[in-house]
C-alpha positions in Angstrom: 19.9 -235.6 -27.5 18.5 -233.0 -24.7 18.5 -229.7 -26.9 16.2 -227.8 -24.7 16.4 -224.7 -22.4 19.1 -224.6 -19.8 17.7 -227.0 -16.6 16.4 -225.2 -13.5 19.3 -224.7 -10.9 17.5 -227.5 -8.9 17.5 -229.6 -11.9 21.0 -229.0 -12.7 22.4 -229.6 -9.2 20.7 -233.0 -9.5 21.9 -233.6 -12.7 25.6 -232.8 -11.9 25.5 -234.6 -8.3 24.1 -237.8 -10.3 26.9 -237.7 -13.1 29.8 -239.8 -13.5 31.8 -236.7 -14.4 31.0 -235.5 -10.5 32.4 -238.4 -9.4 35.6 -238.4 -11.1 36.7 -235.6 -9.4 36.1 -237.4 -5.6 37.9 -240.7 -7.2 40.8 -242.1 -5.1 43.4 -243.3 -8.0 46.5 -241.4 -8.8 45.1 -239.5 -11.9 42.8 -237.9 -10.0 44.4 -237.3 -6.7 47.1 -235.3 -9.1 45.1 -234.0 -11.4 41.3 -233.5 -10.0 41.3 -233.0 -6.4 42.7 -229.3 -7.0 41.0 -227.3 -9.5 43.8 -225.4 -10.3 45.6 -228.6 -11.4 42.6 -229.3 -13.4 42.6 -226.1 -15.2 46.4 -226.7 -16.0 45.5 -230.2 -17.3 42.6 -229.2 -19.7 44.7 -226.0 -20.9 47.6 -228.4 -21.6 45.0 -230.7 -23.5 43.3 -228.2 -25.7 46.9 -226.5 -26.5 48.2 -230.2 -27.4 44.9 -230.5 -29.6 45.6 -227.5 -31.5 49.0 -227.8 -32.0 48.7 -228.4 -35.7 45.7 -225.6 -36.2 47.7 -222.7 -34.9 51.1 -221.5 -34.1 50.4 -219.7 -31.0 52.1 -220.8 -27.8 50.7 -221.8 -24.1 53.3 -220.2 -21.8 54.1 -221.0 -18.7 53.0 -217.2 -17.5 49.8 -218.0 -19.2 49.2 -221.2 -17.6 50.4 -219.5 -14.0 47.6 -216.6 -14.9 44.9 -219.0 -16.3 45.1 -221.9 -13.9 45.6 -219.4 -10.7 48.9 -220.6 -10.1 52.4 -219.2 -9.1 55.0 -219.8 -11.3 57.1 -221.9 -9.0 53.6 -224.0 -8.5 53.6 -224.5 -12.5 57.4 -225.4 -12.4 56.7 -227.9 -9.7 53.3 -229.4 -11.4 54.7 -229.9 -14.8 57.9 -231.6 -13.6 56.0 -234.2 -11.6 53.7 -234.7 -14.2 56.3 -235.6 -16.6 58.4 -237.8 -13.8 54.8 -239.4 -13.4 55.1 -240.3 -17.1 51.9 -238.1 -18.0 53.9 -236.0 -20.7 56.9 -236.0 -22.4 58.7 -233.2 -23.5 59.8 -232.6 -26.8 61.4 -229.9 -29.2 59.3 -227.5 -31.0 60.2 -228.5 -34.6 59.2 -224.8 -35.4 61.5 -223.3 -32.5 64.3 -225.1 -30.8 64.3 -222.5 -28.2 60.5 -223.9 -27.2 59.9 -227.3 -25.3 56.3 -228.8 -26.0 54.7 -230.6 -23.6 53.5 -233.8 -25.3 50.5 -236.0 -23.8 51.0 -239.9 -23.2 48.7 -241.8 -24.5 47.4 -242.9 -21.4 46.6 -239.3 -20.6 44.8 -238.9 -23.7 42.8 -241.7 -23.1 42.0 -240.7 -19.4 41.4 -237.2 -20.5 39.3 -238.3 -23.1 37.1 -240.1 -20.5 36.8 -237.2 -18.1 35.4 -234.9 -21.3 33.2 -237.8 -22.3 31.8 -237.6 -18.5 31.4 -233.9 -18.8 29.7 -234.3 -22.3 27.3 -237.1 -21.0 26.3 -234.8 -17.6 25.9 -231.9 -19.7 23.8 -233.3 -22.6 21.4 -235.2 -20.1 21.7 -238.7 -21.8 23.9 -241.3 -22.9 26.2 -239.7 -26.3 26.0 -242.4 -29.4 29.7 -244.1 -29.3 30.2 -242.0 -32.9 29.4 -238.9 -31.4 31.5 -239.5 -28.3 34.4 -240.5 -30.5 34.1 -237.2 -32.6 33.3 -235.0 -30.1 37.1 -235.8 -27.9 38.9 -235.2 -31.2 37.6 -232.5 -31.8 39.8 -229.4 -31.1 37.4 -226.7 -30.5 35.6 -229.3 -27.8 38.8 -229.4 -25.9 39.0 -225.8 -26.1 35.6 -225.5 -24.8 36.3 -227.4 -21.9 39.4 -225.6 -20.9 37.3 -222.2 -20.8 34.9 -224.0 -18.6 37.6 -225.3 -16.3 39.1 -221.6 -16.4 35.5 -220.6 -15.4 35.8 -222.9 -12.3 39.1 -221.8 -10.9 38.2 -218.2 -11.8 35.3 -218.5 -9.3 37.8 -218.2 -6.3 35.7 -216.7 -3.0 36.1 -214.9 -0.8 38.0 -211.9 -2.2 40.2 -214.3 -4.3 42.3 -215.6 -1.7 40.7 -218.9 -1.1 39.7 -221.7 -3.7 36.9 -224.3 -3.4 38.2 -227.9 -4.4 35.8 -230.3 -5.4 35.4 -232.0 -2.0 34.3 -228.5 -0.2 31.8 -228.4 -3.6 30.6 -231.5 -2.8 29.8 -230.8 0.7 28.1 -227.5 -0.5 26.1 -229.4 -2.8 24.8 -231.8 0.1 23.6 -228.7 2.0 22.1 -227.0 -1.1 19.7 -230.2 -1.0 18.8 -230.5 2.8 16.5 -228.6 4.7 17.1 -225.2 5.6 18.0 -226.2 9.1 21.3 -228.2 7.4 22.5 -231.6 8.5 24.0 -233.3 11.3 28.0 -233.9 10.7 27.0 -237.8 10.9 24.5 -237.2 8.5 27.0 -235.2 6.6 29.9 -238.1 6.8 27.5 -241.0 6.0 26.8 -239.1 2.3 30.1 -238.3 2.2 30.8 -242.1 2.5 28.2 -243.5 0.2 30.1 -241.3 -2.7 33.4 -243.0 -1.9 34.8 -239.8 -0.1 36.3 -240.9 3.3 38.9 -239.3 5.5 38.3 -235.2 4.7 35.1 -234.7 5.8 35.9 -232.7 9.0 38.2 -230.6 7.3 36.3 -229.8 4.6 33.6 -228.8 7.0 35.9 -226.7 8.8 37.4 -225.1 5.8 33.8 -224.1 4.6 33.7 -222.5 8.1 36.7 -220.7 8.0 35.5 -219.2 4.9 32.3 -218.1 5.8 30.3 -220.7 3.7 28.8 -222.6 6.5 27.6 -221.9 10.1 26.8 -224.5 12.9 23.0 -224.2 14.2 22.5 -224.0 17.8 21.6 -227.8 18.0 24.9 -228.3 16.2 23.8 -228.9 12.7 25.7 -227.5 9.9 24.0 -225.6 7.3 25.1 -222.9 4.5 25.4 -219.4 5.4 24.2 -216.8 2.8 27.6 -216.4 1.7 27.7 -220.3 1.2 24.4 -220.6 -0.9 25.7 -217.5 -3.0 28.9 -219.2 -4.0 26.6 -222.6 -4.6 24.5 -220.8 -6.8 27.6 -219.0 -8.6 28.8 -222.5 -9.7 25.5 -223.6 -10.5 25.4 -221.2 -13.2 29.0 -221.6 -14.2 27.6 -225.4 -14.8 24.6 -224.5 -16.5 26.2 -221.9 -19.1 28.8 -224.2 -20.0 26.7 -227.1 -20.3 24.5 -225.2 -22.6 27.6 -224.3 -24.7 28.6 -228.0 -24.6 24.9 -228.7 -25.7 25.1 -226.7 -28.5 28.4 -227.7 -29.6 27.3 -231.2 -29.6 24.3 -230.3 -32.0 26.8 -228.8 -34.2 29.1 -231.5 -34.3 26.1 -234.3 -34.7 25.0 -232.8 -38.2 28.2 -233.2 -40.3 28.2 -237.0 -38.7 24.5 -237.3 -39.6 25.6 -236.3 -43.3 28.2 -238.6 -43.2 26.3 -241.7 -41.7 24.0 -241.1 -44.5 
């Protein structure tokens, strides 16, 4: 298990870029398209799953207003998201046995399984090496681990730029990642499209470039290449620092969880 100091920014970026966790956000299956292509939806999902896991431990409720604030969504946006999630069969509504005025969102078995797989990919990427099946199973059942992941999701969506007006989505972050690892002179649009196609991302690259240019995160060189602006480089460093910080927290949580597991195995 990797328990050393946090990796360098370059190593952290390579670790994240090559992970199944990063690939999950670029997937084209219905779950990814609904929950992961928008980081606000991803945050809402993580918060609801953490609350569902802690339901037996704490009387505190995650209200819709609280969800709006943490996921950076409007109240109408949250209402629409939850209605669509129930219509899709990802959640069901149950009356709270302790307070009939409240309705609880309960994840279906498929949602639990899919989210657990996502959380496992996060933990493997953060750990830097595979987890034992026993530790992985225990981790995704641990309320504190789901809470840690929800706080990580909140940190991601809370890093919106610039001026709080625009959110960077996974496709845009992937573009900035490509440019971060490129030479200072940037990449041609054809090269950017080829890199995106290799990870299964198709048809949105030109829009991602236009979005990043509008936000002042990329700029064009005289010969037509695309490169990071100073703002874009700062933005990417900020996101890498979020990843490094929460990856370190995840490694510590895994180490703490593995101790009682080892005791039980003995």
